[in-house]
Structures are given as C-alpha cells and as structure tokens.
N, C-alpha and C positions, 0 to 999 in steps of 0.2 A: 503493498499501500507505501502509495507517496501523497507525500503532502502538496497542497495543494497554493497554487502562489496567486498574487489580489490581482484578479486580472478576470474578465468576461471567460467563462468554458463552455463548453457544450459536454452533452452525456447523452448516454442512453437513457439509464436511468439515475434520479437522483433520492435515495434513503435520507427520511426527515427524523433523526431519534436515534440517541445510542445507547437505548436501554437491551435486554436479553433480545427480546424479539426483532429492533430494527436491527442490532447487530446481524442477527442469524440471518436474517434478508440479506443483508449487503452481503455478506460474502457466499450467500446460496447466488444471490444473482451474479456479483462478482466470479465466481468459481463456475458458473454455465456459460459466461462468454460476452457478457452484456459490459459495457463500459460504465461501472459505476459511480455514483459521488455520494459519499458517505458525509451529512452536516449534523452530526453532534459535538458537543462540546465537552472533553476529556474532564476528570472533574473525579478526586478521589470517591470507590465505593463502598462504603463507611456500614452501608445496610448491611446486618447482620440476618436476615430474612433468609431464606434457605427455599427452596423449589423439587416438588418430587415430580421429577421427569419419568414419565412413563415410556413402554417401550419403543415406540413409534418417535417420538424424542430424540429417545439415547441411539436410534441407528440412523436418524439424520444430522444428526452431530459427528456421529461415526466416517459417514460418508463423507460432508465437510472436512473433515479433519480435527475436529475441536478435542473430541471425548478424549483421546487416545491423551490429552494434558491435563487432564481435571480426573479422568474415572478412579484415581487410587483416591482422591481426597472424596468421594459418595461414600454411598451405604444403600446395600442392594436392599430393594421391598420384597420377602420372600411371600408374607403372609399380608392380607388386610384383615384386619378383627372387627367386628362391630358389635356394640356393646348398647343393647337398650337403658338408660340410665334415668329417665325420667319420674320414675317412682309413681307413674299413672296405675290406673286402674287393668291397663290392658298396657301390656309391655310386648311386644316384639322378642323373637328369640335372639341369641345369639348367634351371629355366625361369624365363622370364618372362610375368608377367601385365600386358597392356594397356589400360587405361580405354577406348580411344577401340575396342578389336576389340568392345564392349559399348554402343557410343555414346551413352559418355561422356566428357567431359575429363577427370575423375578418378573416382577411387572415394572418393573425398573429403577432408578436410584433418587436417592437425595441428598442434595448437593448444595452448599451455602453460595448464595448468590452472588456474593463478590469470588468467590473460585470459577462458576462459571463465566463469570465479567473476566474474567484476567485472562481462562482458556480463547474465550472470543475474541477481545482485544489482539492476542496473542498469534493469532490464526488471524484474523481483518489484517494487520501490518504486513502481513508474505503475501499478496494478491495483488500481483500487478495490473488488475484489470479496476483497484480501486482504489479511486482515492480521498482523502479523507479533509472533511475541513472541518477544522476543531475552532466551533463555533457555535452558536442557537440561529435557527431560521429566525429570520426579520420579516421577509414577507414570502407571500406564495402567489403570484397571477397566474391564473390557466387562460392558454393562446391556442387559437387554432392548430398551430402544427407542434405548439411546445408549451413548459412551464418553466418563467422566470424565478428565482429564488433568490430572494438576497440574503446577506447573514447579518449580526450584530458588527463586525469586523468591515463589515464594508465590502465583500467580496459578492460577484454576479455568477449564477451557471446558469443555464439555463439544461433543460431534459425534454427527453418525449413523454416519460414516464415519472412520474412522483410517487415514490412510499409514504406512506403520513404513518408513522410509529411513532408520533409524537404522544401518546400517553391520555388520559381522559378528555383534557383542553387541548384538543389538538388543534392548532393553527393549520395542519393541509385538510384537514374533515369539515371548517368554515371556508375555505375558499375555495373548497369541493362544492359548497353549499348546500352539502347533508345535516340535515338536521337529526337529534336524537331523542329518543325516547327513554326516559329514566323511571326507573319505579324504586324507592328508597324502603330499605330493610328496615324490621324495625332494632337491628343488632347491631353489634359492632365488632369487633375481631380485636382483639388479644394480642399478640406475634412475641416469643420469646425461645433462649435457649436450656434446658435444664440438662446439669448430669447428674444419674444415678446409680445407685449400689448394684442393682442386679442389672446383668443384659438384656439388651430388649430382645436378643438373638433373630435383629432384623425381621420382626413384627411392626407393622402398626397399628395403633393399637386407636378406636373411634369411639367418644364414650357418645352418645347421645342423650340431651339434656333438655329439659323443654324450651330452654332458650336459645341452642341452638347446638353443634357438635364441636366437642371439645378432644383436639386430635393430638397424638404422639408418635412423632416420626421419627425414623432410626436415625441417625447420622454416625461417622465414625468413630468407635471408643463407643464406652458409656455414655452416649448423650444423645440428647434427643432436642427437634423440634416440636415449638408448642405451638398448634392455631386454637387458643380459646374464643368459639363465638358465643356471646349473651347478650344481655339487654342491654342497652346505652348506661343506662346508673351501674349496673351490674357490672359492666367493663369499665368501667372511668372509677368504680372502688377497686376494684382490684389492680387495677394500673398507679394507684394513688399508695398502694401497699408496700411496704419496704421489703428489701428482697427475704430477710427471712420468714415474713408472712404471706410472702405468697408466695413462699417456697413448701410454706406448708399447709396453703392452699392447693395448690397444683397437684401435690403429694396426697394429698385426701381425695382429690376428684381423680384420681388414679387410682384412687381403689387402692394405693401402696404395690400396686402389682411391679414396681422396679424399684423398689425399697428407698430408700431416702434420697429425696431431690435438693438440689442444689440449684436456683437460677443463677444465669449468667448474666455481664452485664449488658444491657440492650433491650428494650422493649419497643414495641410501633402498635400502636392505638390507630382503629380508620373504622369508621361506618360505613356499612356495606348497599350496595344497592346491585343491579341489574338494569346495565343502560343498553342500549340498542341502536345502533345507525338505521336510518330507513334507505338508506341502500351503502355498499361496500364499494363502490367505485365509480369516479363522476368526474368528466372536466378533466380527464388525461390525470386523475390521482389514485391511489386506490388507498385502501386502510390495510392495516394490520395490528394485532396486537389489542393492546387497550382503546386503542382510538376504534378498535371494530365491534370490540366487544369487554363486556367487563360484568365477572361472576363473583358472586361468591365463594370464598378458598373453601368448599366442599368438594368432592371427587377429583382435587387437581388437574381439574381441567382450564384454568387460566391459560397458564405458560404456555403448558402443552396447546391447545389450539392456537395462539401467537407462532411457534415455531413451524404448525403445518398450515397456516397462514403464508409464511415464509417460503415452506416447500412448494406449494401450489403455484403461490406466484414463479418462482422460479421456472419452474417447468411449464409455462405458458406464457412467461417472455421468453422462454428459449425455444420452444417452438416455432413463435410469431416470429424471431431472429433468423432462425434457419430457414423461415419462408418466406422474406425479405417483408414483412406484413411491418404497417407502422405498429410498433409496442404500444403505443397511447390511444391506438383507434377505438370509439366504442365497441367493433364487435370483440378488442380482445380485451376490452373494461367487462365486457357483457360477460364471456368464460370466465373469469377471475371470481366473476358477484355470482355465477352458478356453480361453483367449485366449492365456494364457502358460505354458501347462503343454508344447504341442509345440515353439515355438521354447525355452525353457529346457532341456528336455528331451535335442531331438536337439542344439544344437550345446557343451552338455557331453558328450554321448555321441563326438560328431566331435573334439571338442577330447583329450579321453581318450582316444582310439585313437589321435590321431596323437601325440600327445605318449608314450603308448607303444612306439611304434612305432619311434622317432627311438632313443629308447633302450634298446630291446632290441639284444642281443647275439648273439641266434638269427639263423642265414642264414635259415630260411624267414620270416620276418618283414623282414627288410633286404629279402631278393627282391620278398614283395609291395609295400613301400613304392616300392623302384624303378620297379618295372614299373605299379605305379597310376599314378606321377608321370610316367612315361616317356608314356603311354595318355592322362594329358590334355593334355599337351602336345602330343602330334600328333592329338588327335583335335576340330577345331575345334568342333564342336557340342558337344564334352564340355566344354571347354577356357571355352567362354562361359557351359553351365551354371555351371558351379563359382563364375568371375568373380560371374555374379548373388547363386548363390548363398550366395558370401559378404558381400553388401552387405545381405543380407535375404533370409529364406526364402520361398520365389516363393508358395508357398499360402496366406502374407496377404493379397496382391495381389486 
C-alpha cells in the first residue's frame, strides 16, 4: 500500500472508513485487482472489545492473507451453550451446539478487535493496488461518471465507485441520499473482559435473562469477553460498580461456572438499536458494515455480516472489471443490493424476533420459545440446520 500525495487522483474504488469492515473491503478489492483508495485516518485502536469471527469470516480472512497473522491470538469456539436464566414460570431447556456435530473443529474464533485490526493494517500495507489516504473524508459528491471525495487534509480524488464503511453516522450514506429506519431497543450492552479460575474449555455460554443475554465468550488463556445486555438503568448501575463489585456481580450471573472472576481494565456501555437503510446502494455508492446494518450483539452477526458485505462486493467488482463494465453503474449496484438484501433482512428479522421473545412477559410467547428450543435440541437434523444457518445462510453457497 502506498501513501498518497496531495493532488487529485483517480481510482476504481474508494473505501471510506478504516474499521474492520472497511479494511477488509479495501483488502478484498485491492486483491481482486481494482485500483483502490482507502480513506481512513490512522489512530491507535484502544478498544478492548472482541469479535466472534464465524467460520465463513475466518475463511475469508485466510484467503486475503490476514488470518495467519493473528490466528494464534484467538480462541476457538467449539461449543455454544444456551441457558435460560429468566426465572420465569415457563423456561426453555438448556441447549448445547457442538461444532463437531456439523463436521467442524470450531464454529469460529473469538479475537480481540485490536489484534484483528493490527493484522488487517499489516496486510493492507503490502498491497500495491491499495493507496492509503491517512485522513478523514470531508465531502462525498456523486456525479454521473464518478464520485468526488475530499479529505480534511485537503486531498481530492475521484472514483467510479465509493464504498461507505463509515459507520452509523455515515457521510457516504447521506451523500447517496439513502434514508435509515431505526428502532431503538429498551436495552444497553456492557462489554468487558474477565479472567477466571476455571478453564472455559472453548465453550461460549449465553445466559438468557429477562432483560437480555449475558454472554461469556472464550479468549486465549483463562479469559473471556463478556457482553451483558440489560435494561438501560441496570446497565448503567453495573457500569458504575467498582472492579471488585462488578467481578462479584458477573461471577454470580455466571452461576460460578468459571470459578473466581476478576474484571480487567476497560469497559464499554452503549445503547442498542436495529438500523436498516432503505437501500444498500445508490448513486455510485455502496454501503458495508454498520453503514448498512446495525444489530444488537446477539448471535455474533454484526461484523460477520460486514465481512460478507466485503466479500460479496469484491466478487461483484472483480466480475465487472473482467467484463469491462462500469463498476459504479446502476446494474452493478443492483447486483450488490440483491446479493446482500436477503442475508441482512433475514438475519435482522431472526435476531429481532429472538430478542423480543426473550423480553416478552406473555406466557404464549414464553411457551413458543421454550417449545422451539426444545424441538431444535431434540431433532438432530433441525439442530444441525440451525448450526449451519447460524454460521452463514445456506442459500449463499
């Protein structure tokens, strides 16, 4: 990857946004042969949150030459355990999903985001087709034949296609004229890391409470990342606890399955919502990552969908380049929208329904949820189908 001079430059694709989805998109596009600009300010990545990369995401990162750089700093997810901890009259049975039952060593791997980011940055720096503009985008102006992009450091470039990987408050989405539907959830998520005295044995355990799930996801060593979803007031109360009190609270929430727990430095609290754009592409601009979909942290779908955005887009752009087509033409954008719509909409619906069923106090809803999980656990083919669909939609194959 080269650094850009301060001048007007032309590219096939410009990727705006340097998070995991944006970097993956830039690497995938550059690897596919497209002259790619990455517009993202380099900044220390101090976030200690983690991502559970499911099977298809790991395979994509392997193909892009990224995974070998960070695999040894991840923990395999061999078993997914769901525990109904709602204390309601009707409770679902405990369910264990084992990767070996669908012929895999692991469903995926959990990795700290800063480790993944370092691997992505290192790979991006090696690609001759990828030019880095170390700055934030200041303006995005679609035209008939290209999109003009200016940066806050005064650089200007043009590209046949712009990839908006610039998050929830997307400048690219606004420039494309794409509106967003937002549904705020009555929940917030508190994330942090714990050490524990008993080994996790590569089992991810998800306790379903009446306010949302509390998930313990393995990390290397005797550590887990914790995503604790609760009502906003309760989440704020937990956030305000000192380390000793939060350690005691999370150990109790885990029913002591991992022994003595100690909260590590670094906590994050954020409100939850579901956001869907009215289109995935328009006016030579396509959306990936959180510019294209925002989901609660349930089922490890968020970034995994963002990586599928990047993978699908790179394949579509490579085909268009090989055919000599205009990669920003409406027909190409429509192919991307068709490729992503089913995946994003189906995952969003499933997660929304699962979350609503957990929060509901209605006995029929609780009964339906309990029966559904019991059937999944009892019927082998159905259980294996649920596991495979959780990794990636089967109809994408």
